[in-house]
C-alpha positions as CSV (number, residue, x, y, z in Angstrom):
1,X,24.7,-10.6,1.4
2,X,21.9,-9.1,-0.6
3,X,21.1,-8.1,-4.2
4,X,19.0,-5.1,-5.2
5,X,17.3,-4.5,-8.5
6,X,15.9,-1.1,-9.1
7,X,13.6,-0.3,-12.1
8,X,11.3,2.4,-13.1
9,X,8.0,1.7,-15.0
10,X,5.0,3.4,-16.4
11,X,2.7,5.5,-14.1
12,X,5.7,7.0,-12.2
13,X,6.3,3.6,-10.5
14,X,9.6,2.7,-8.8
15,X,10.1,-1.1,-8.4
16,X,12.7,-2.3,-5.8
17,X,13.3,-6.0,-5.6
18,X,15.6,-7.3,-2.8
19,X,17.1,-10.8,-2.6
20,X,19.1,-12.4,0.1
21,X,19.7,-11.4,3.7
22,X,19.2,-7.7,4.6
23,X,18.8,-5.5,7.6
24,X,16.4,-2.7,8.2
25,X,19.2,-0.2,8.2
26,X,20.2,-1.4,4.7
27,X,16.7,-1.1,3.5
28,X,16.4,2.4,4.7
29,X,19.8,3.2,3.0
30,X,18.5,1.9,-0.3
31,X,15.2,3.9,0.1
32,X,17.1,7.1,0.7
33,X,19.4,6.5,-2.3
34,X,16.4,5.9,-4.5
35,X,14.6,9.1,-3.4
36,X,17.5,11.6,-3.4
37,X,17.5,12.2,-7.1
38,X,13.8,11.7,-7.9
39,X,10.7,10.8,-6.0
40,X,8.1,8.5,-7.5
41,X,4.4,8.6,-6.8
42,X,4.1,4.9,-6.7
43,X,6.7,2.5,-5.1
44,X,6.7,-1.3,-4.9
45,X,9.2,-2.9,-2.6
46,X,9.4,-6.6,-3.2
47,X,10.9,-8.7,-0.4
48,X,9.7,-12.1,-1.8
49,X,13.2,-13.5,-2.0
50,X,14.7,-11.5,1.0
51,X,15.5,-12.7,4.5
52,X,14.8,-9.7,6.7
53,X,16.4,-9.5,10.1
54,X,13.9,-8.9,12.8
55,X,12.8,-5.3,12.8
56,X,13.3,-3.5,16.1
57,X,11.1,-0.8,17.4
58,X,13.8,1.7,16.6
59,X,13.9,0.5,13.0
60,X,10.1,0.7,12.7
61,X,10.2,4.3,14.0
62,X,12.8,5.3,11.5
63,X,10.0,5.8,9.1
64,X,10.1,9.4,10.3
65,X,13.4,9.8,8.2
66,X,11.2,9.7,5.1
67,X,8.9,12.5,5.8
68,X,11.0,15.0,3.7
69,X,11.1,12.6,0.7
70,X,7.4,11.6,1.0
71,X,6.3,15.2,1.1
72,X,7.2,15.3,-2.6
73,X,5.0,12.3,-3.2
74,X,1.6,13.9,-3.0
75,X,-1.0,11.1,-3.2
76,X,1.7,8.6,-3.2
77,X,1.4,5.0,-2.5
78,X,4.0,2.4,-1.3
79,X,3.3,-1.3,-1.5
80,X,5.5,-3.8,0.4
81,X,5.5,-7.4,-0.9
82,X,6.2,-9.5,2.3
83,X,5.2,-13.1,1.8
84,X,5.1,-15.3,5.0
85,X,3.6,-14.9,8.3
86,X,6.4,-13.1,10.1
87,X,7.3,-10.9,7.1
88,X,3.8,-9.8,6.5
89,X,3.4,-8.9,10.2
90,X,6.6,-6.7,10.0
91,X,5.3,-5.2,6.7
92,X,1.9,-4.3,8.2
93,X,3.4,-2.9,11.4
94,X,5.7,-0.7,9.4
95,X,2.7,0.3,7.2
96,X,0.6,1.3,10.1
97,X,3.4,3.5,11.6
98,X,4.1,5.0,8.2
99,X,0.5,5.9,7.7
100,X,0.2,7.6,11.0
101,X,3.4,9.6,10.5
102,X,2.7,10.7,6.9
103,X,-0.3,12.3,5.4
104,X,0.9,12.3,1.8
105,X,1.8,8.7,1.2
106,X,-0.2,5.6,1.9
107,X,1.7,2.3,2.6
108,X,0.3,-1.1,2.6
109,X,1.8,-4.7,2.8
110,X,0.7,-7.6,0.7
111,X,1.5,-11.3,0.3
112,X,1.9,-11.2,-3.4
113,X,3.3,-8.9,-6.0
114,X,0.0,-9.3,-8.0
115,X,-2.0,-7.9,-5.1
116,X,0.4,-5.1,-4.5
117,X,0.3,-4.0,-8.2
118,X,-3.5,-4.2,-8.3
119,X,-3.6,-1.9,-5.3
120,X,-0.9,0.5,-6.6
121,X,-2.5,1.0,-9.9
122,X,-6.1,1.3,-8.7
123,X,-7.8,4.8,-9.0
């Protein structure tokens, strides 16, 4: 079971905090729900208190599903907060694939929310 907290903040920032056990398919469903009504230039996805099921290659490649949404996010940035060795590896692998697939949004993974916010708000 998981909990999701979705907030918007200054600078066209969407903050999604996930707690509990969650699958990649559920994360992608939340992302689609968040982006149907309005896209945000900056997004922070915080998995600090989440237990993510191991991502399969198929789940990592599902990043292609977001091209249509991300096309609206010109010069967008997505930060993934994934503390822990296994989580940061999954986050960085996802970010690499996302960056190869999408020219309008840059994705990066971080160990802490503070690092992620610094990167998001830089420029």
